[in-house]
C-alpha positions in Angstrom: 0.0 0.1 0.1 3.0 2.5 0.8 4.1 1.9 -2.5 1.1 3.2 -4.3 1.6 6.9 -2.6 5.6 6.9 -3.3 5.5 9.0 -6.6 2.9 11.2 -5.1 4.8 12.1 -1.9 8.3 12.2 -4.2 6.4 14.7 -6.4 5.3 16.7 -3.4 8.6 17.0 -1.9 10.0 18.1 -5.1 7.5 20.6 -5.4 8.0 22.0 -2.0 11.7 22.3 -2.4 11.6 23.9 -5.8 8.9 26.5 -4.5 11.2 27.0 -1.4 14.2 28.0 -3.7 12.1 30.3 -5.2 10.8 32.1 -2.1 7.5 30.5 -2.0 5.7 29.7 1.0 3.6 26.7 0.2 0.3 25.9 2.4 -1.0 22.4 3.0 -1.7 19.9 0.1 -5.4 20.0 -0.4 -7.1 17.2 -2.2 -8.9 18.4 -5.3 -11.0 16.6 -8.0 -8.0 15.2 -10.0 -5.2 15.4 -7.4 -3.7 17.6 -4.9 -3.2 21.2 -4.7 -0.9 23.7 -2.7 -1.1 27.3 -2.7 1.8 30.0 -1.9 0.8 32.1 1.1 2.6 35.1 -0.3 1.7 35.4 -3.8 -1.6 33.2 -4.1 -0.2 31.0 -6.9 -0.6 27.3 -6.9 1.3 23.9 -7.7 -0.9 20.7 -8.5 -0.1 17.1 -8.7 -2.2 14.3 -10.3 -2.8 11.2 -8.4 -0.2 9.4 -10.4 2.6 11.8 -9.6 2.5 14.1 -12.8 3.2 17.8 -11.9 1.8 21.0 -13.2 2.7 24.4 -11.5 1.7 28.1 -12.0 4.5 29.3 -9.6 6.9 31.9 -10.8 10.6 30.9 -10.7 10.7 33.6 -8.0 7.8 34.7 -5.6 6.3 38.1 -6.1 4.5 38.0 -3.0 5.2 40.2 -0.1 
């Protein structure tokens, strides 16, 4: 059972590290219809991960929030 979540967890960690390097402060991962999504507290942009670990991010390379 744990192996099923490994791609998701790995993708979440990668997204969190990438976001932090850009100065983003991601909130908690929230389950949405087709995956998981986290929002930057500073700029309001999001990053999304599908249930199979596919990532899609709208985060800027550098956070523009205050």
